[in-house]
C-alpha positions, 0 to 999 in steps of 0.5 A, a space after each residue: 522498424 522491421 515488419 514481420 509476423 511477430 511484430 504484427 501480432 505485437 502491434 495488434 495487441 497495442 491496437 486492441 488496448 483502446 477497444 478493450 478499454 472502451 468495451 470495459 467502460 462503455 458496454 453494458 455487458 462489457 465484463 465478459 467481452 473485456 475479459 475475452 479481449 484481455 485474454 486474447 491480448 495475453 495469448 498474443 503475448 505468448 504467440 508473438 514470442 513463439 512465432 519470433 523463435 519458431 520462424 527465427 524472426 527475433 528483432 531488436 524492434 520486436 525485443 523492445 516492442 513486446 515488453 512495452 505492449 505487455 506493460 500497456 495492456 496490464 497497466 490499462 487493465 489495472 487502472 480500469 479495475 482500480 477505478 471500477 472497484 474503487 477500494 484499497 483492497 484492489 489499489 494496493 496490489 495494483 499500485 505494487 504491480 504498476 510501480 514494479 513495472 516502472 522500476 524494472 523498466 528503468 532498470 532495464 533501460 539503464 543496464 542497456 546503457 551500460 551494456 549489462 542488459 542480460 543481468 535483468 533478463 526474464 526469469 521463471 519468477 517473472 513468468 510465474 508472476 505474469 501468469 498469475 497477473 494475467 489470470 487474476 485480471 481476466 477473472 476480475 474483468 469478467 466479473 462486476 466489481 462486487 467484493 463478496 462474489 466468490 470469483 472476485 475474491 479468487 481474482 483478488 487472492 490471485 492478484 495478491 499472489 501476483 503482487 508478491 511474485 512481483 515484489 520477489 522478482 523486483 528484488 531478484 532483478 535489483 540484486 542481480 543488478 546491484 553490483 553494476 548499479 554501485 559501480 555506476 554510482 562510483 563512476 558518476 561525476 554528478 553523484 
């Protein structure tokens, strides 16, 4: 493990996850504080990448850890929101986003195995999806789970937009990887 400032920032984001979850679940006025902690974690996602590039401290460990930290905080937030809202309207986009993260993580892992990782690199679609996702989650965390409230409705709309971008980016990644996937099936003796 290479210890540098960007990796420390990423590690701090991971360390923040249980604190964020406990604040959301146990604090009486935890909505705003949980939203603030999540927003801070989202900011560190940008910050660690910026620092790695600016300080020329990009490392293989950082390239591995950063997306893991992102997925952990987002999945934790979505699971908490699905549990507290307890309705199908939030569950559907939440499951779509979590499912996409699992599929793309597996795809990236497999593409790395066949030395084609660059085919599934982040795109502008993924960046837009992340921005919508983070904004919607902050809004939903900041408000009690009451569907009729205007900010909650805005959060739902943004989460659905993020889920649509999630599907679009997944299709884009799968399309880019499809020739390699087919080639792998042709050469796999167990297939």
